[in-house]
C-alpha positions in Angstrom: -4.9 6.3 -20.7 -6.1 2.8 -20.0 -5.3 1.1 -16.7 -3.7 -2.4 -16.6 -6.0 -5.4 -15.8 -6.3 -5.5 -12.0 -6.2 -9.3 -11.8 -3.0 -9.5 -13.9 -1.0 -6.8 -12.2 -2.1 -8.0 -8.7 -1.0 -11.5 -9.6 2.3 -10.2 -10.9 2.8 -8.2 -7.7 1.8 -11.1 -5.5 4.2 -13.5 -7.3 7.0 -11.0 -6.9 6.3 -10.5 -3.2 6.2 -14.3 -2.6 9.5 -14.7 -4.6 10.9 -12.0 -2.4 10.0 -14.0 0.7 6.9 -12.1 1.8 4.4 -14.4 3.4 2.5 -12.1 5.7 0.0 -9.7 4.1 -1.5 -7.3 6.6 -4.2 -5.0 5.2 -7.0 -2.6 5.7 -9.5 -3.5 2.9 -9.4 -1.3 -0.2 -10.2 -1.7 -3.9 -6.5 -1.2 -4.6 -5.4 -4.2 -2.6 -8.5 -6.5 -2.9 -7.1 -8.8 -5.6 -3.7 -9.0 -4.0 -5.3 -10.1 -0.7 -7.4 -12.7 -2.6 -4.3 -14.2 -4.0 -2.6 -14.2 -0.6 -5.7 -15.8 1.0 -5.7 -18.6 -1.5 -2.0 -19.3 -1.2 -0.9 -22.2 1.0 2.2 -20.4 2.3 0.8 -16.9 2.7 -1.1 -15.6 5.6 -3.4 -12.5 5.7 -4.2 -10.4 8.7 -7.2 -8.1 8.6 -6.4 -4.9 10.5 -8.7 -2.5 12.3 -6.3 0.4 11.6 -3.2 0.8 9.5 -0.7 1.3 12.4 -1.5 -2.2 13.7 0.1 -3.5 10.5 3.3 -1.7 11.2 3.6 -3.5 14.6 2.5 -6.9 13.1 5.2 -6.6 10.4 7.8 -5.6 13.0 6.8 -8.7 15.0 7.1 -10.9 11.9 10.7 -9.6 11.4 11.5 -10.7 15.0 10.6 -14.3 14.1 12.4 -14.3 10.8 9.3 -13.7 8.6 8.6 -11.0 6.0 5.4 -9.0 5.9 3.8 -6.2 3.9 1.3 -3.6 5.1 -1.3 -2.9 2.4 -3.4 0.2 2.7 -5.0 3.2 1.0 -3.2 6.5 1.1 -5.6 7.9 3.6 -4.3 5.3 6.1 -0.7 6.6 6.0 -1.8 9.4 8.4 -2.4 6.8 11.0 1.1 5.4 10.9 3.8 8.0 11.9 3.9 7.2 15.6 4.3 3.5 14.9 6.9 4.2 12.2 9.0 5.9 14.8 9.2 2.6 16.7 10.2 0.8 13.5 12.8 3.4 12.7 14.2 3.4 16.3 14.1 -0.4 16.5 15.6 -0.7 13.0 12.9 -3.0 11.7 12.4 -3.3 8.0 9.0 -2.3 6.9 7.4 -2.8 3.5 4.2 -1.1 2.6 1.9 -1.0 -0.5 -0.1 2.2 -0.7 -2.9 2.5 -3.2 -3.2 6.2 -3.8 -6.2 8.6 -3.7 -5.9 12.3 -4.1 -3.7 12.4 -7.1 -4.0 12.0 -10.9 -7.7 12.1 -11.9 -9.1 12.3 -8.4 -12.7 13.6 -8.3 -13.3 13.6 -4.5 -12.0 16.8 -3.0 -11.7 15.2 0.5 -9.0 12.8 -0.8 -6.5 15.6 -1.9 -5.1 16.7 1.5 -3.9 13.2 2.6 -3.0 12.3 -1.0 -0.6 15.2 -1.1 0.8 14.4 2.3 1.6 10.7 1.8 5.1 10.9 0.5 6.2 13.9 2.7 5.0 11.9 5.8 6.7 8.7 4.7 9.9 10.6 3.9 9.9 12.4 7.3 9.7 9.0 9.0 12.7 7.7 6.9 10.6 5.5 4.5 11.8 5.4 0.9 9.0 5.6 -1.7 8.9 3.8 -5.0 6.2 5.2 -7.3 4.4 3.1 -9.9 2.6 5.0 -12.7 2.6 2.3 -15.4 2.6 -1.5 -15.6 6.2 -1.6 -16.8 7.3 0.2 -13.6 5.6 -2.4 -11.3 8.2 -5.2 -11.3 11.3 -2.9 -11.0 9.7 -0.8 -8.3 8.6 -4.0 -6.4 12.2 -5.4 -6.6 13.7 -2.1 -5.4 11.3 -1.9 -2.5 11.9 -5.5 -1.5 15.7 -4.9 -1.6 15.4 -1.7 0.4 13.3 -3.3 3.1 14.7 -6.7 3.4 18.4 -6.4 2.2 19.2 -2.9 3.4 16.8 -2.8 6.4 15.0 0.3 5.3 11.4 1.4 5.4 10.0 1.1 1.9 6.7 1.9 0.4 5.4 0.9 -3.0 3.2 3.7 -4.1 0.5 2.6 -6.6 -0.6 5.9 -8.2 -4.0 6.7 -9.6 -2.4 7.0 -13.0 -1.7 3.3 -12.6 -4.8 2.2 -10.6 -7.3 4.5 -12.3 -9.3 7.2 -10.5 -12.4 6.2 -8.6 -15.5 8.0 -9.8 -17.1 10.4 -7.3 -20.8 10.6 -7.4 -22.2 14.0 -8.2 -24.6 15.6 -5.8 -28.2 14.9 -6.6 -30.4 18.0 -6.3 -33.2 17.6 -3.7 -36.6 16.9 -5.1 -38.7 20.0 -5.5 -41.0 20.8 -2.6 -44.6 20.2 -3.4 
């Protein structure tokens, strides 16, 4: 199965987010969000915020809501584990939250360390009241984005756009190199 062109789908996602009123892009750098952040950085009306950890993005996006702005938190699946405590503030304060999660630890994963968190992403998000919208193919990207935008900013729900490895492609994991023979 071939993956869609990263530049093309990132541009489509960026345009859909901008059309949905999102102008704040908070992120922890990841290959899955790199092109999206490039588009946001180059856009006159968008602002990017580099985070030191994912939970900061939850707070920044809640703050954006307080001043009438719309933000998105972009992160890799391993970062979801950093967010539950802050998601409780969002849930209690009834702030909308929109997240984009680029998955590891699912379809085609070669790194055994990625599986535990990859399997926990959706249960953690659901436990915190966040709806998830999975994208496994390019034809699912636009409807999932529109559904997540509506859930977050029209219905006031937590929403996460889950970009699966079936969509993104699995990252190769280097095989262990045997040590050189002792001489």
